[in-house]
C-alpha positions in Angstrom: 169.9 41.4 49.2 169.2 45.4 48.5 168.7 47.3 52.0 166.7 50.6 51.4 166.6 51.7 55.2 169.6 54.0 55.7 169.1 55.9 59.4 172.3 57.8 59.1 171.3 59.2 55.6 171.3 63.3 55.4 168.7 64.1 52.8 169.9 65.7 50.1 168.6 69.2 49.0 167.7 67.3 45.6 165.6 64.7 47.4 161.8 64.6 47.3 161.0 63.5 50.7 157.6 61.8 51.5 156.3 61.0 54.9 154.1 58.2 55.8 152.3 56.6 58.8 152.3 52.9 58.5 150.4 49.8 60.1 152.3 46.8 59.0 150.4 43.2 58.7 152.1 40.6 60.5 155.8 41.8 59.5 157.9 44.5 61.3 158.0 47.9 60.5 161.3 47.9 59.0 160.2 45.6 56.6 157.1 47.1 55.7 159.0 50.2 55.2 161.7 48.3 52.9 158.6 47.0 51.0 157.2 50.4 50.6 160.4 51.9 49.2 161.2 49.7 46.7 157.3 49.4 45.6 157.7 52.9 44.8 161.0 53.2 43.1 163.0 50.5 41.8 162.2 47.7 43.1 160.0 44.7 43.0 159.1 41.8 45.5 161.7 39.4 44.7 165.7 39.7 43.6 165.9 40.7 40.0 168.6 39.8 37.1 168.2 42.9 35.7 169.2 45.1 38.7 172.6 46.7 38.5 175.2 49.1 40.4 174.5 51.9 38.4 170.5 52.0 39.1 171.2 51.2 42.7 173.8 54.2 43.0 171.7 56.8 41.4 168.2 55.8 41.6 167.7 54.0 45.4 165.5 55.6 47.9 166.9 56.1 51.5 164.4 55.4 54.5 166.3 57.7 56.6 164.0 58.0 59.5 161.7 55.1 61.4 159.5 56.0 64.5 158.2 53.2 66.1 156.1 54.8 68.5 154.4 57.1 66.1 154.8 54.6 63.1 156.0 57.5 60.5 158.7 56.8 58.4 160.5 59.2 56.3 161.9 58.6 52.9 163.9 60.5 50.5 163.9 59.8 46.8 166.6 61.0 44.7 164.9 63.9 42.0 165.6 61.5 39.2 163.2 59.0 39.8 160.8 61.7 38.8 159.5 63.5 35.4 159.9 66.8 37.2 157.0 68.6 35.8 154.8 65.7 36.0 152.9 65.1 38.9 150.6 62.2 37.8 153.6 60.6 37.5 154.9 61.7 40.6 152.0 60.4 42.5 152.0 57.3 40.7 155.6 56.5 42.4 154.9 57.6 46.1 151.2 57.4 46.2 150.2 54.5 43.8 150.7 50.7 44.2 151.9 51.0 47.7 148.8 51.8 48.9 147.7 47.9 48.0 150.4 46.0 49.4 149.5 43.0 51.2 152.0 43.9 53.6 150.6 46.7 55.1 146.9 46.9 57.1 147.1 51.0 56.7 149.1 53.7 55.0 148.9 57.2 55.0 151.3 59.8 53.0 151.3 62.8 55.6 153.6 64.9 53.8 155.4 65.6 50.5 158.8 68.2 50.5 160.0 68.9 47.3 163.3 70.2 46.0 163.7 73.5 44.3 164.2 71.6 41.1 160.9 69.9 40.9 159.3 73.4 42.2 160.7 75.6 39.5 159.0 73.4 37.0 155.8 74.7 38.0 153.9 78.2 37.5 152.1 78.1 41.0 149.1 80.2 41.4 148.3 82.9 38.8 147.2 85.7 41.0 148.0 84.3 44.5 146.5 86.5 47.4 147.7 89.6 46.5 146.3 89.5 42.7 142.9 88.6 44.2 143.0 91.4 46.4 143.7 93.6 44.0 141.0 92.4 41.8 138.2 92.5 44.2 140.1 96.1 45.2 139.8 94.9 49.1 143.1 95.5 51.3 143.2 93.6 54.7 139.6 92.3 55.5 138.7 88.8 54.6 136.5 88.3 51.5 132.8 87.0 52.1 130.7 84.9 49.7 127.7 82.8 49.1 127.0 79.8 47.5 123.8 79.4 45.6 121.2 77.1 47.5 119.8 75.3 47.0 122.5 73.9 45.4 120.5 71.8 42.2 117.2 73.2 41.4 117.1 77.0 40.6 117.1 77.8 37.0 119.5 80.1 35.6 117.0 83.3 35.8 116.5 82.4 39.6 120.0 81.9 40.1 121.4 85.0 38.9 118.3 87.0 41.1 119.2 84.9 43.7 123.1 85.7 43.3 122.4 90.0 42.8 120.4 90.2 46.3 123.7 88.6 47.7 125.9 91.1 45.9 123.6 94.3 46.5 123.6 93.7 50.4 127.1 93.3 50.7 128.8 90.0 49.8 131.7 89.8 47.4 131.5 86.4 45.7 128.8 84.3 44.5 129.7 80.5 43.7 128.3 77.5 42.0 128.2 74.6 44.2 130.8 71.6 43.6 127.8 69.5 41.4 126.2 72.5 39.9 127.2 72.1 35.6 125.2 71.9 33.0 121.9 70.3 34.0 118.9 70.4 31.9 117.0 72.9 34.6 120.0 75.2 34.6 122.0 75.2 31.5 125.6 76.4 32.1 125.8 79.4 29.1 122.6 80.8 30.2 123.4 80.8 33.5 127.0 82.1 33.1 125.4 85.1 30.7 122.8 85.8 33.6 124.6 85.8 36.5 127.2 88.1 35.0 124.9 90.3 33.7 123.4 90.5 37.3 127.0 91.2 38.4 127.4 94.0 36.4 124.1 95.9 37.5 125.3 94.8 41.5 128.6 96.3 40.3 126.9 99.7 39.3 124.5 99.6 42.0 127.2 99.2 45.2 129.9 100.4 43.3 132.2 97.6 44.5 133.8 95.1 42.7 131.4 91.8 42.5 133.2 88.2 41.2 131.2 85.0 40.3 132.5 81.7 40.2 130.9 79.5 37.8 131.8 75.5 38.1 133.3 74.7 34.7 133.7 70.9 35.9 133.6 68.5 33.1 135.7 66.1 30.7 139.0 68.2 30.0 138.0 69.5 26.3 134.5 70.6 27.5 135.9 72.5 30.8 138.2 74.5 28.6 135.6 75.5 26.3 133.8 76.5 29.5 136.5 78.5 30.4 136.7 80.1 27.2 132.8 81.2 27.2 133.3 82.8 31.0 136.5 84.6 29.4 134.0 85.7 26.3 131.3 87.2 28.9 134.1 89.2 30.8 134.2 86.4 33.9 137.4 86.4 35.8 137.0 83.6 38.1 136.5 80.0 37.0 135.6 77.1 39.9 136.5 73.4 39.5 136.0 70.1 41.5 140.1 69.8 41.8 140.5 66.3 43.2 137.4 65.2 40.9 139.0 66.2 37.8 142.2 65.2 38.7 146.2 65.9 38.5 146.4 65.9 34.8 143.0 67.9 33.8 144.2 70.6 36.8 147.5 71.2 34.9 145.8 71.7 31.3 143.8 74.1 33.0 146.2 76.0 34.6 148.2 75.8 31.4 145.6 77.5 29.2 143.9 79.8 32.0 144.1 83.5 32.4 141.1 83.3 35.0 141.5 83.3 38.9 141.3 79.4 39.8 138.8 78.4 42.4 139.4 75.0 43.7 136.6 72.7 45.5 138.0 70.0 47.3 134.5 68.0 46.7 135.4 63.8 47.3 138.8 64.5 49.6 137.3 62.8 52.6 137.5 59.8 50.8 141.2 60.1 51.0 141.4 62.2 53.9 139.0 61.3 56.2 140.6 58.1 57.6 143.7 59.4 59.6 145.5 56.0 59.2 144.8 55.3 55.7 145.0 57.7 52.6 146.4 60.8 51.7 146.5 64.1 53.8 145.1 67.2 53.6 148.2 68.6 53.7 149.8 66.9 51.0 147.2 67.5 48.8 147.1 71.4 49.3 151.1 71.3 48.4 150.4 69.6 45.3 147.1 71.8 44.1 149.5 75.2 44.9 152.3 73.7 43.1 149.8 73.2 40.0 148.9 76.5 40.5 145.1 77.4 41.6 144.8 81.0 43.6 142.5 79.8 46.3 141.4 76.4 47.7 138.6 74.9 50.2 140.8 73.7 53.7 137.0 73.1 55.4 135.8 75.9 58.2 137.1 74.6 61.3 134.2 75.8 63.1 131.6 74.3 60.5 129.8 71.4 59.7 132.2 68.7 57.7 133.5 66.0 59.8 136.5 66.8 61.8 136.5 70.2 60.9 138.9 71.7 63.0 141.4 69.1 63.4 141.6 68.8 59.3 141.9 72.5 59.0 144.6 72.9 61.5 145.9 69.4 60.1 146.1 71.4 56.7 147.4 65.4 61.4 148.1 68.9 62.3 147.8 70.5 58.6 146.9 74.0 57.9 147.7 75.4 61.5 150.8 73.6 62.7 152.6 71.2 60.5 151.6 73.1 57.4 153.9 75.6 59.3 157.1 74.3 58.0 159.3 76.2 55.2 159.3 79.0 57.4 157.6 79.0 60.6 155.8 81.7 59.9 151.7 81.8 58.4 150.0 78.2 57.2 151.5 76.0 54.2 149.0 78.3 51.7 150.8 81.3 52.5 154.3 80.6 53.3 157.5 81.4 50.8 158.1 78.8 48.6 160.5 80.0 46.3 158.7 81.4 43.2 154.8 80.0 43.9 152.8 82.5 45.0 150.9 82.1 47.9 147.0 80.7 47.8 144.2 82.3 49.3 142.2 79.7 51.9 138.5 79.3 51.5 136.4 78.3 54.7 133.2 77.1 54.2 130.8 74.4 55.6 128.1 75.3 58.0 129.4 78.9 58.4 126.8 81.3 59.4 127.7 85.1 60.9 128.0 84.2 64.5 131.0 81.9 63.7 132.7 84.5 61.8 135.0 86.2 64.8 136.2 82.4 65.5 137.0 81.5 62.1 139.2 85.1 61.6 140.7 84.0 65.1 142.0 81.0 64.0 142.8 81.6 60.3 143.8 85.5 60.0 142.0 87.6 57.5 143.7 86.2 54.1 140.9 84.0 53.6 137.5 83.9 51.7 134.7 83.1 54.0 131.5 81.3 52.4 128.0 80.8 53.6 125.4 78.8 51.9 122.6 77.9 54.3 124.0 80.5 56.7 123.0 83.3 54.1 120.1 81.8 52.4 118.3 80.8 55.5 118.3 84.1 57.2 114.9 84.2 58.7 114.3 87.2 56.3 115.8 85.6 53.3 119.1 86.0 51.2 119.2 89.9 50.9 118.9 89.9 55.1 121.6 87.4 55.4 124.2 88.7 53.4 123.4 91.8 55.5 123.9 90.2 59.1 127.1 88.7 57.5 128.8 91.8 56.6 127.7 93.3 59.8 129.3 90.8 62.0 132.6 91.1 59.6 132.2 94.6 60.3 132.2 93.9 64.2 135.1 91.9 64.4 137.2 94.1 62.3 136.4 97.0 64.8 136.5 94.0 67.7 133.3 94.8 68.8 131.0 91.9 70.1 128.8 90.6 67.8 126.0 90.8 70.5 126.5 94.6 71.4 127.0 95.4 67.3 123.7 93.7 67.2 121.7 95.8 69.1 121.6 98.5 66.3 122.0 96.0 63.2 118.4 94.1 62.6 119.8 91.5 60.1 122.8 90.2 62.4 120.4 90.4 65.9 117.8 87.9 63.5 121.3 85.7 62.6 122.1 85.2 66.1 118.8 84.7 67.4 118.3 81.7 65.1 121.8 80.3 64.8 123.4 81.9 68.0 127.0 82.7 68.7 
């Protein structure tokens, strides 16, 4: 009988390390761990005549840590088990059949640590934080943006005019929402042409660089066609629902893109919300940075979505805590990772101007702050909402309390009156 438990094993620099939380089903944690290790690599449910010493010596993973108090195990996989530039293959091993095994009640992939040999096969972000700041000509403050609301229903011209109001009154970025693509009431090509034209008007009127992120999410070849259409119309950004399009399509998109890639994490909670089962946002964030998107939604800490603080702090403790791993400085998206550029964090979901100081306290300045209802829901409309956001940012950058700054800034005052601090 082959044993995969080797608590004295010291992981090699060439190992891929996967960390799991497990709840066994009527077996010991050791037996559950053994089954996870063999099902995700070279083993199966019974002994087989085709196994040999060569396979065992070169490809057998090692369970080198079992914590019975936390139910967390760590498995070191030899890099030879994986096709090094193929995220779908890697995930089919360490996050594939193991989730359906009867021997476990719950299983959660908490973290993945990749060896340099695998990291070297991926491009990472094309632009990263420095490239994005250079494009927008913004040195140190957070970037501000809005998601057009209602997310569905406006026609292309209405959409473009709302975008213009937001840009002209101080916001840097306008973004489609996750489920706006090419519906009959708002066709993709018409929307992109008109909105980018209004972007040019806003740049002329303000003297500031403005960005539009059209959602190109679709079947892979259609997505590539939409990307090229954005490029042909002098667009510099594209947005995709990264989890929904899948790792394969995302790798293809990164290969052919020249644009900044904005990653929306729609559907992530199907994998991340149950803290005992699924895949953590930490693991997903690492995969997306490796593949090469430039910025990623991570929640808002102070926003509307389930577990907002814990989840972003997690990106089980993830973006703020354990996302600090390789060099103990900065969160995962920003850490030094061989040649891979830093990825900019995007915070959104229930944000309004009164939440800016607290958000910046937790996440620093290398973030995109996106406001939907917190812009368009201002008592005086989108333009006033955009001004209130910019005023709140200015106050925070100057370390002036918002309620004091609001005395001479009517838009911020009304936002605080509606939503509070």
